[in-house]
C-alpha positions as CSV (number, residue, x, y, z in Angstrom):
1,X,0.0,0.0,0.0
2,X,1.4,3.4,-1.0
3,X,2.3,5.9,1.7
4,X,0.8,9.4,1.9
5,X,3.9,11.2,0.5
6,X,4.3,8.8,-2.4
7,X,0.5,9.0,-3.1
8,X,0.9,12.9,-3.3
9,X,3.9,12.5,-5.6
10,X,2.0,10.2,-7.9
11,X,-0.9,12.7,-8.0
12,X,1.4,15.6,-8.9
13,X,3.1,13.6,-11.7
14,X,-0.3,12.6,-13.0
15,X,-1.4,16.3,-13.2
16,X,1.9,17.2,-14.8
17,X,1.5,14.6,-17.5
18,X,-2.2,15.3,-18.1
19,X,-1.7,19.0,-18.3
20,X,1.2,18.7,-20.7
21,X,-0.7,16.4,-23.1
22,X,-3.7,18.7,-23.1
23,X,-1.7,21.7,-23.8
24,X,0.3,20.1,-26.7
25,X,-2.9,18.8,-28.4
26,X,-4.5,22.3,-28.2
27,X,-1.5,24.2,-29.4
28,X,-1.1,22.1,-32.6
29,X,-4.7,22.4,-33.7
30,X,-5.1,26.1,-33.0
31,X,-1.7,27.5,-34.1
32,X,-2.9,29.2,-37.3
33,X,-5.6,31.1,-35.5
34,X,-3.1,32.3,-32.9
35,X,-0.8,33.7,-35.6
36,X,-3.7,35.6,-37.1
37,X,-4.8,36.9,-33.7
38,X,-1.3,38.1,-32.9
39,X,-1.0,39.9,-36.3
40,X,-4.4,41.6,-35.7
41,X,-3.2,42.9,-32.3
42,X,0.0,44.4,-33.6
43,X,0.5,48.1,-34.1
44,X,1.8,47.7,-37.6
45,X,-1.5,46.3,-38.8
46,X,-3.6,48.6,-36.7
47,X,-2.2,51.8,-38.1
48,X,-2.6,50.8,-41.8
49,X,-4.6,53.4,-43.8
50,X,-6.7,52.5,-46.8
51,X,-7.8,55.0,-49.5
52,X,-11.4,54.8,-50.6
53,X,-12.9,57.0,-53.4
54,X,-15.8,59.0,-52.1
55,X,-18.3,61.1,-54.0
56,X,-18.2,64.8,-53.2
57,X,-21.8,65.9,-53.3
58,X,-20.9,69.6,-53.2
59,X,-19.3,69.6,-56.6
60,X,-21.2,70.2,-59.9
61,X,-19.8,67.2,-61.6
62,X,-20.0,65.0,-58.5
63,X,-16.5,63.7,-59.2
64,X,-15.0,61.2,-56.9
65,X,-12.6,62.5,-54.3
66,X,-10.0,60.1,-52.8
67,X,-10.0,60.3,-49.0
68,X,-7.9,58.4,-46.5
69,X,-9.9,56.1,-44.2
70,X,-8.3,54.1,-41.4
71,X,-9.4,50.5,-41.6
72,X,-8.5,47.6,-39.4
73,X,-8.2,44.4,-41.5
74,X,-10.3,41.5,-40.4
75,X,-9.5,37.8,-39.8
76,X,-10.2,36.8,-43.4
77,X,-8.1,39.6,-44.9
78,X,-5.1,38.7,-42.7
79,X,-5.5,35.0,-43.5
80,X,-5.5,35.8,-47.3
81,X,-2.5,38.1,-46.9
82,X,-0.5,35.5,-45.1
83,X,-1.4,32.8,-47.6
84,X,-0.6,35.0,-50.7
85,X,2.5,36.8,-49.5
86,X,4.1,34.3,-47.1
87,X,2.6,30.9,-47.8
88,X,0.8,28.3,-45.6
89,X,3.8,27.5,-43.5
90,X,3.7,31.0,-42.0
91,X,0.4,30.1,-40.4
92,X,2.5,27.8,-38.1
93,X,5.1,30.5,-37.1
94,X,5.9,30.1,-33.5
95,X,4.7,26.5,-33.2
96,X,8.3,25.4,-32.3
97,X,8.5,27.5,-29.1
98,X,4.8,26.8,-28.5
99,X,5.4,23.1,-28.5
100,X,8.6,23.5,-26.4
101,X,6.7,25.7,-23.9
102,X,3.1,24.5,-23.9
103,X,3.7,21.1,-22.3
104,X,5.8,22.4,-19.4
105,X,3.7,25.5,-19.0
106,X,0.4,23.5,-18.8
107,X,2.1,20.9,-16.7
108,X,3.4,23.4,-14.3
109,X,0.1,25.3,-14.3
110,X,-2.1,22.2,-13.5
111,X,0.4,20.8,-11.0
112,X,0.5,24.2,-9.2
113,X,-3.3,24.5,-9.4
114,X,-3.7,21.1,-7.9
115,X,-1.2,21.7,-5.0
116,X,-2.6,25.2,-4.3
117,X,-6.1,23.8,-4.3
118,X,-5.1,21.3,-1.6
119,X,-3.5,24.1,0.4
120,X,-6.4,26.6,0.2
121,X,-9.0,23.8,0.9
122,X,-7.5,23.7,4.4
123,X,-7.9,27.5,4.8
124,X,-11.3,28.3,3.1
125,X,-14.5,26.3,2.5
126,X,-13.3,23.3,0.5
127,X,-13.9,23.5,-3.3
128,X,-15.5,26.9,-3.0
129,X,-15.2,29.7,-5.5
130,X,-12.6,31.4,-3.2
131,X,-10.4,28.3,-3.3
132,X,-10.6,28.2,-7.1
133,X,-9.8,31.9,-7.5
134,X,-6.7,31.8,-5.2
135,X,-5.6,28.4,-6.7
136,X,-5.8,29.5,-10.3
137,X,-4.3,33.0,-9.6
138,X,-1.3,31.4,-7.8
139,X,-0.7,28.9,-10.5
140,X,-1.0,31.5,-13.3
141,X,1.5,33.8,-11.5
142,X,4.1,31.1,-11.2
143,X,3.6,29.8,-14.7
144,X,3.7,33.3,-16.3
145,X,6.9,34.2,-14.5
146,X,8.7,30.9,-15.6
147,X,7.5,30.7,-19.1
148,X,7.5,34.4,-20.3
149,X,10.8,34.1,-22.2
150,X,9.4,31.3,-24.4
151,X,6.2,33.2,-25.1
152,X,8.2,36.3,-25.9
153,X,10.1,34.4,-28.6
154,X,6.9,32.9,-29.9
155,X,5.2,36.3,-30.3
156,X,8.3,37.8,-32.1
157,X,8.3,34.9,-34.5
158,X,4.5,35.3,-35.2
159,X,5.0,39.0,-35.9
160,X,7.9,38.5,-38.3
161,X,6.7,38.9,-41.9
162,X,8.4,36.9,-44.6
163,X,10.0,38.8,-47.4
164,X,10.2,37.0,-50.7
165,X,13.6,35.4,-51.2
166,X,14.5,35.7,-47.5
167,X,14.6,33.0,-44.8
168,X,12.8,33.5,-41.5
169,X,14.5,33.0,-38.2
170,X,14.0,29.8,-36.4
171,X,13.4,29.6,-32.6
172,X,17.1,29.5,-31.6
173,X,18.0,32.3,-34.0
174,X,15.1,34.5,-32.7
175,X,16.1,33.9,-29.1
176,X,19.7,34.8,-29.9
177,X,18.6,37.9,-31.7
178,X,16.5,39.1,-28.7
179,X,19.4,38.5,-26.3
180,X,21.9,40.3,-28.6
181,X,19.7,43.4,-29.1
182,X,17.8,43.6,-25.8
183,X,19.6,41.4,-23.3
184,X,18.0,39.2,-20.6
185,X,15.4,41.9,-19.9
186,X,14.1,41.5,-23.5
187,X,12.8,38.1,-22.7
188,X,10.5,39.5,-20.0
189,X,8.8,42.1,-22.2
190,X,5.0,41.9,-21.6
191,X,5.3,40.2,-18.2
192,X,3.3,42.9,-16.5
193,X,0.5,42.4,-19.0
194,X,0.6,38.7,-18.4
195,X,0.2,39.4,-14.7
196,X,-2.8,41.5,-15.5
197,X,-4.1,38.6,-17.5
198,X,-4.3,36.5,-14.4
199,X,-7.7,38.0,-14.0
200,X,-8.8,36.1,-17.1
201,X,-7.5,32.8,-15.7
202,X,-9.3,33.4,-12.4
203,X,-12.6,34.2,-14.1
204,X,-12.2,31.2,-16.4
205,X,-11.6,28.7,-13.7
206,X,-14.2,30.1,-11.3
207,X,-16.8,29.7,-14.0
208,X,-15.5,26.3,-15.1
209,X,-15.4,24.8,-11.6
210,X,-19.0,26.1,-11.0
211,X,-20.2,24.5,-14.2
212,X,-18.4,21.3,-13.5
213,X,-20.0,21.1,-10.1
214,X,-23.4,21.8,-11.7
215,X,-22.8,19.0,-14.2
216,X,-22.1,16.5,-11.5
217,X,-25.3,17.4,-9.7
218,X,-27.6,17.3,-12.7
219,X,-29.2,13.9,-13.1
220,X,-28.4,12.4,-16.6
221,X,-31.2,10.9,-18.7
222,X,-30.5,7.1,-18.9
223,X,-29.5,6.0,-22.4
224,X,-31.2,3.2,-24.3
225,X,-28.5,0.6,-23.3
226,X,-27.6,2.4,-20.0
227,X,-23.9,1.7,-20.4
228,X,-21.2,3.4,-18.4
229,X,-19.5,4.3,-21.7
230,X,-22.5,6.4,-22.7
231,X,-22.4,8.2,-19.3
232,X,-18.6,8.9,-19.7
233,X,-19.2,10.3,-23.2
234,X,-21.9,12.6,-21.9
235,X,-19.6,13.8,-19.1
236,X,-16.7,14.4,-21.6
237,X,-18.8,16.6,-23.9
238,X,-20.3,18.4,-20.9
239,X,-16.8,19.3,-19.7
240,X,-15.9,20.6,-23.2
241,X,-18.9,22.8,-23.2
242,X,-18.2,24.1,-19.7
243,X,-14.6,24.9,-20.7
244,X,-15.7,26.7,-23.9
245,X,-18.3,28.8,-22.0
246,X,-15.9,29.7,-19.2
247,X,-13.1,30.7,-21.5
248,X,-15.4,32.7,-23.8
249,X,-16.8,34.8,-20.9
250,X,-13.3,35.3,-19.4
251,X,-11.8,36.3,-22.8
252,X,-14.4,38.9,-23.4
253,X,-14.0,40.5,-20.0
254,X,-10.1,40.5,-19.8
255,X,-9.1,40.7,-23.4
256,X,-7.4,44.2,-23.5
257,X,-4.3,42.8,-21.7
258,X,-3.6,40.6,-24.7
259,X,-3.4,43.6,-27.1
260,X,-1.2,45.5,-24.6
261,X,1.1,42.4,-24.2
262,X,1.6,42.0,-27.9
263,X,2.4,45.7,-28.3
264,X,5.0,45.5,-25.5
265,X,6.7,42.5,-27.3
266,X,7.1,44.2,-30.7
267,X,10.6,44.9,-31.9
268,X,11.7,48.5,-31.7
269,X,8.4,49.5,-30.2
270,X,7.4,52.8,-28.6
271,X,5.5,50.9,-26.0
272,X,7.5,50.6,-22.8
273,X,5.2,49.9,-19.8
274,X,1.7,48.5,-19.2
275,X,-0.1,51.8,-18.2
276,X,1.9,53.9,-20.8
277,X,0.9,51.4,-23.5
278,X,-2.8,51.5,-22.5
279,X,-2.8,55.3,-22.6
280,X,-1.1,55.4,-26.0
281,X,-3.5,52.9,-27.6
282,X,-6.6,54.7,-26.1
283,X,-5.3,58.1,-27.3
284,X,-4.1,57.2,-30.8
285,X,-6.6,54.4,-31.8
286,X,-9.6,54.6,-29.5
287,X,-10.9,52.2,-26.9
288,X,-12.1,49.7,-29.6
289,X,-8.4,49.0,-30.4
290,X,-8.2,47.1,-27.1
291,X,-10.4,44.4,-28.7
292,X,-8.5,44.0,-32.0
293,X,-8.4,40.3,-32.8
294,X,-11.0,39.3,-30.2
295,X,-13.0,37.3,-32.8
296,X,-9.9,35.4,-33.8
297,X,-9.1,34.9,-30.1
298,X,-12.6,33.4,-29.4
299,X,-12.4,31.2,-32.4
300,X,-9.0,29.9,-31.3
301,X,-9.1,30.0,-27.5
302,X,-12.5,28.5,-26.9
303,X,-11.8,25.2,-28.8
304,X,-8.2,25.3,-27.5
305,X,-9.3,25.5,-23.9
306,X,-12.0,23.0,-24.4
307,X,-9.5,20.6,-25.9
308,X,-6.9,21.3,-23.2
309,X,-9.2,21.0,-20.2
310,X,-11.2,18.0,-21.5
311,X,-8.1,16.1,-22.5
312,X,-6.6,16.9,-19.0
313,X,-9.8,15.6,-17.3
314,X,-10.0,12.6,-19.5
315,X,-6.3,11.6,-18.9
316,X,-6.7,12.1,-15.1
317,X,-9.8,10.0,-15.1
318,X,-8.3,7.2,-17.1
319,X,-5.0,7.1,-15.3
320,X,-6.6,7.4,-11.8
321,X,-9.0,4.6,-12.7
322,X,-6.1,2.5,-14.0
323,X,-4.0,3.0,-10.8
324,X,-6.8,2.1,-8.4
């Protein structure tokens, strides 16, 4: 019979493995949408001006007058531009550091979340919303601090536009370039925005855990054959729906930090700090600029989170059941 410390160690390793697998699967399937979202958030795309011919009604002839109009390209336009000018491979820019970082980041996150949950259950009402908020916040803070250098390199690679006849930097070359031009501090650009983004994680997990608790309490309609497999399938899709709803709500509420973080990570940027960046965006582009790329984010993040969380729960369920 396993001792208490060894049992805890096995549980931690289980959460590490399950979290890593979930994160890897989600990253591969949703990488193209993440590249598009990052491009939409960047200042270079946001400041583009398009010239439309307009009819001047005050003139006798009614001749067309060309006037500049600031237009923010949408998801489809960015997708077409990448495919035409850079090729399909550019839709997977940053997948290397994503795969290098997503497994350990998700693994660290879920392991920290599980350990923090155990700790806070002994302080607050067990499995309450307060426990979920403190647990997810603590796990996000640790994960963001450790993984920011990898996410910084990933963002730089996604923002790099391919010029015909030139070769894009790989992960190692990009990391070396950041170090040579900006030093160690360059790898931590956008960290303050990531800390602000902890609010999104807290909101997401608070809603997710509440929905998960509700799903357990709702009596399921017995199927025709009443098999256990049918019940497990229903639970699996219920968890996917809960993850999608929770992430969608959290993304809409806390999205502006994503735009600020991308601006802070741009090369040669005028954005230096979190508050200064927020003020500049609001003054130069208006408050709607804080929601550039939100549609792409929802299309990417909702299925990504659903895949990550449901894969995590499924692996934990299967492995815990196997070890009993």
